[in-house]
C-alpha distance (Angstrom), angle and dihedral (degrees) to the residues before:
residue distance angle dihedral
M1 . . .
G2 3.80 . .
A3 3.78 123.6 .
S4 3.78 92.8 -118.9
R5 3.79 92.0 55.3
W6 3.84 89.2 51.1
F7 3.78 89.7 52.0
R8 3.77 89.4 57.7
I9 3.76 100.9 46.1
V10 3.72 105.9 31.6
P11 3.86 98.8 70.6
V12 3.84 88.5 52.6
L13 3.84 91.6 48.7
G14 3.81 89.5 49.1
L15 3.79 88.5 62.8
V16 3.80 93.3 56.0
A17 3.73 100.9 40.7
A18 3.81 86.9 105.9
G19 3.82 87.4 67.4
L20 3.87 90.7 68.1
L21 3.80 91.9 46.4
A22 3.73 92.1 50.4
A23 3.84 109.2 42.3
G24 3.77 112.9 -149.1
D25 3.82 97.9 26.9
R26 3.81 119.3 133.5
A27 3.82 113.4 -81.1
I28 3.80 95.0 -113.6
A29 3.80 90.8 175.4
Q30 3.85 88.6 76.3
N31 3.82 91.2 48.6
P32 3.80 112.8 23.8
I33 3.69 119.8 178.6
Q34 3.87 123.1 -125.1
E35 3.70 95.5 -111.1
E36 3.83 92.6 57.6
I37 3.75 91.7 48.5
E38 3.88 91.9 51.3
N39 3.82 90.3 47.3
A40 3.85 91.2 52.6
L41 3.82 93.4 47.4
A42 3.80 89.3 48.8
G43 3.86 92.4 50.8
R44 3.85 92.0 -115.0
G45 3.83 95.1 114.3
A46 3.77 126.5 -160.2
A47 3.77 128.4 -66.1
I48 3.79 110.0 -85.8
P49 3.85 118.5 -145.7
N50 3.80 124.2 -135.3
V51 3.79 115.1 -77.3
P52 3.84 108.6 -98.2
P53 3.85 122.2 -125.4
Q54 3.75 92.5 -118.5
G55 3.78 134.0 51.0
A56 3.78 134.4 -125.1
W57 3.75 143.6 -121.8
G58 3.75 128.0 -119.0
E59 3.80 141.3 165.0
I60 3.81 121.1 -121.3
I61 3.84 108.9 -118.9
N62 3.75 100.5 166.2
V63 3.73 137.1 14.1
T64 3.89 135.3 -177.6
D65 3.76 132.6 166.7
R66 3.83 90.2 -86.1
W67 3.82 106.4 25.0
L68 3.76 143.0 48.5
V69 3.73 123.3 -166.2
L70 3.87 119.1 -157.0
Q71 3.79 129.6 -169.7
N72 3.79 120.5 -153.3
H73 3.87 128.3 -147.4
A74 3.83 90.1 -88.0
G75 3.86 91.8 57.3
Q76 3.79 94.8 -106.7
Q77 3.76 117.3 145.0
F78 3.74 125.6 -144.3
P79 3.88 128.7 -173.7
I80 3.72 119.2 -141.7
A81 3.77 122.3 -168.7
V82 3.81 113.3 -141.1
D83 3.79 89.0 -131.2
D84 3.89 88.6 59.5
I85 3.84 94.0 60.4
E86 3.84 111.5 95.8
E87 3.75 93.7 -171.0
F88 3.79 121.6 19.4
L89 3.78 117.1 -172.4
V90 3.75 137.9 170.1
R91 3.84 126.4 -156.2
W92 3.80 117.6 -153.7
P93 3.83 123.0 -167.2
S94 3.78 110.9 -118.7
N95 3.77 143.8 146.4
I96 3.82 139.2 -125.0
E97 3.83 93.2 -91.9
E98 3.81 89.5 65.1
I99 3.78 94.8 58.2
S100 3.85 111.5 103.5
P101 3.80 124.4 -147.5
Q102 3.83 88.1 -111.4
A103 3.78 94.4 54.5
L104 3.85 125.0 106.0
V105 3.82 112.3 -131.7
E106 3.78 123.5 -158.8
A107 3.79 125.1 -153.5
V108 3.80 134.4 171.1
G109 3.73 127.4 -175.9
P110 3.79 151.4 107.1
S111 3.79 115.8 -57.6
P112 3.85 125.9 -147.4
G113 3.80 88.7 -163.2
S114 3.85 137.9 -89.8
N115 3.83 89.4 79.1
I116 3.74 92.4 -68.3
I117 3.92 115.3 147.3
R118 3.84 121.0 -163.7
V119 3.82 109.4 -152.2
D120 3.79 143.1 171.6
H121 3.81 93.1 -154.1
V122 3.87 143.6 12.8
D123 3.89 130.3 -163.7
F124 3.76 126.4 -154.2
F125 3.76 133.9 -162.6
E126 3.88 125.9 -152.8
G127 3.86 133.5 -164.9
G128 3.82 114.3 -21.7
D129 3.76 91.4 -4.0
R130 3.78 87.8 74.5
L131 3.79 85.8 82.0
L132 3.84 87.6 74.8
V133 3.86 91.1 73.5
A134 3.81 137.3 26.2
P135 3.80 131.6 -145.4
T136 3.79 105.1 -78.5
Y137 3.80 140.0 179.0
R138 3.80 117.0 169.2
E139 3.78 140.3 138.4
L140 3.77 117.2 -119.9
L141 3.85 135.1 -152.4
P142 3.91 117.7 -132.4
N143 3.89 90.6 -94.6
N144 3.90 88.8 56.2
M145 3.81 93.4 -107.3
A146 3.77 116.6 135.6
V147 3.78 117.5 -105.8
T148 3.81 110.7 -96.8
V149 3.73 134.6 -160.4
L150 3.84 95.1 -135.4
D151 3.74 122.4 42.5
P152 3.82 111.9 -158.4
G153 3.90 92.7 -156.3
F154 3.75 92.5 61.3
N155 3.82 95.6 26.3
R156 3.80 92.4 -145.8
F157 3.78 138.5 108.6
M158 3.80 121.8 -103.5
N159 3.80 117.5 -141.3
P160 3.89 131.1 -176.7
W161 3.77 93.2 -101.6
D162 3.84 101.7 49.1
Y163 3.83 94.7 93.9
G164 3.80 96.1 154.3
G165 3.82 94.1 48.6
Q166 3.80 91.0 47.5
N167 3.78 94.6 49.9
M168 3.78 89.8 50.9
L169 3.83 91.4 45.8
Y170 3.79 94.2 52.3
G171 3.75 94.6 41.7
W172 3.83 96.4 48.1
A173 3.77 107.1 29.9
Y174 3.84 96.4 30.4
P175 3.87 109.9 27.7
V176 3.73 112.8 -128.9
P177 3.86 116.5 -126.0
P178 3.82 115.5 -105.8
G179 3.86 114.2 -82.6
M180 3.80 93.0 25.1
A181 3.90 109.4 104.8
T182 3.74 96.8 173.9
S183 3.74 137.6 51.8
P184 3.86 106.7 -54.3
T185 3.79 119.2 -126.9
R186 3.86 120.1 -156.8
L187 3.82 126.3 172.5
H188 3.72 130.0 -151.2
V189 3.82 110.7 -165.1
V190 3.80 134.4 171.0
G191 3.78 116.0 -173.4
S192 3.75 150.0 134.0
L193 3.78 124.6 -78.5
L194 3.76 117.3 -95.6
N195 3.82 101.4 161.5
R196 3.80 133.8 1.4
V197 3.83 102.6 -152.4
P198 2.89 105.6 63.5
L199 3.78 93.2 17.2
R200 3.76 106.2 -120.7
L201 3.84 125.3 178.3
S202 3.76 133.8 -161.3
V203 3.77 105.4 -127.5
L204 3.84 138.0 -178.4
G205 3.82 116.5 -62.6
N206 3.77 95.8 41.3
N207 3.84 86.3 -76.4
Q208 3.85 139.4 132.6
A209 3.72 132.4 -130.1
T210 3.84 123.1 -160.8
V211 3.83 116.3 -149.6
V212 3.69 116.6 -155.1
P213 3.86 131.7 173.7
S214 3.77 118.2 -94.8
Q215 3.87 89.9 -148.6
P216 3.76 131.6 41.5
G217 3.77 92.8 -112.1
G218 3.81 91.9 66.5
F219 3.83 128.9 -125.2
T220 3.67 133.8 -68.6
V221 3.82 125.9 -113.7
T222 3.79 131.8 -150.5
Q223 3.82 133.4 177.4
I224 3.74 112.6 -138.2
T225 3.81 121.2 -153.0
M226 3.72 139.0 173.6
G227 3.82 108.4 -93.3
E228 3.72 135.2 -122.3
P229 3.81 131.8 170.0
R230 3.84 96.4 -103.6
M231 3.82 87.0 64.2
V232 3.87 92.9 57.8
S233 3.78 122.7 86.6
K234 3.80 131.9 -176.2
G235 3.81 109.9 -90.6
D236 3.85 94.5 35.0
F237 3.72 115.4 133.4
A238 3.84 118.7 -129.6
Y239 3.80 135.8 -166.0
L240 3.84 114.5 -152.1
M241 3.83 140.1 -179.5
P242 3.76 108.8 -149.2
I243 3.87 120.2 -148.3
E244 3.71 100.6 177.9
A245 3.90 142.1 0.9
R246 3.74 114.6 -140.5
I247 3.84 136.2 170.5
R248 3.80 89.2 -100.9
G249 3.72 93.9 51.6
L250 3.82 141.2 -87.4
R251 3.84 127.1 -29.9
V252 3.77 109.5 -152.9
A253 3.88 135.3 -166.4
Q254 3.80 91.8 -149.6
L255 3.79 138.1 5.6
V256 3.78 120.1 -170.8
V257 3.78 118.7 -172.0
Y258 3.86 117.7 -157.5
K259 3.84 115.5 -145.8
N260 3.79 125.8 -161.4
V261 3.75 95.3 -151.1
M262 3.85 133.0 60.7
L263 3.80 116.6 -100.5
R264 3.80 94.6 -114.7
A265 3.85 89.7 53.6
F266 3.78 95.7 47.8
V267 3.79 119.4 113.5
P268 3.84 115.2 -166.5
E269 3.75 116.0 -128.1
V270 3.78 119.6 -112.3
R271 3.81 109.6 -116.9
C-alpha cells in the first residue's frame, strides 16, 4: 500500500479506533460528524476511551512487510504497524504426532491427582520459539492465581491439615466451579515430551505429568510461533489487545494470528 494512500485513510481510521476498543459501538467511520473531521484535520484527534480489560477479534484484509490491516465485525478497518506490536504470535493447527522430543509442551487443567491433567487443548513450542515459555509446574486457584501460603483476605496461614479452613477459603474467596464440592486443584505445566500416547511430559522436580482429554473426543493441539508479516495472509483471523489508538493506527500489547494450515504445510504469499 503506497504512502499517499495511507495518508488519505489513516486520519479517518484514527477517528474510529474507539470502535475496536469498544465492541458493538456505532461504526462512526461510515458516518463521521463534522466536529470529528475538523479535529482530525487540525491534528487534535478524537477522544480515546479507556483501554478495555479484554481484547477484540478481527480479520486480516491486507498485509505488507510493515503493516497489517484488520476489519472488525462492524466492518471498520484498522491499520497496525508491525513496529507497534509488542508481542506478535501465530497459532498453527497441529496434532500430537507433530511434537518433537525437543519441544516444550504447555497444558493447563484440573487434576484428579497423581500428576494427571485433564485438558481440552495443549500448545507446543519448537526451536527458538521455546523462549516464549519456561519449564513450569504449579498449582492454580480457580481464578488462575498461584496457590499461596498466606492469603491476605483471611490474614491467616494455611497448612496441610486445615481442611475445613481451606474449603471455606476456596469456596468463598475463590469460587469453586460447579460440581466440585471440595478444594479445586488445577495444574499448569510446561515440559518436554516423554511419550505421545498417552501424552506424558517431563516437568520440574524430576517428575512427570500425564495429559489426558477432558472429553471423549480428545483435545486440540496448536503450535505457537513468534510472528512476522510473511506468516500472515488475507482472511486470517486475529485476536488483539489494544493499548492505544492513534492517528497512524493501533498500538497493541499482543496480536495472535490464527492459521488454518499446519506450519510445515504453509506457503508464504508472494507480495
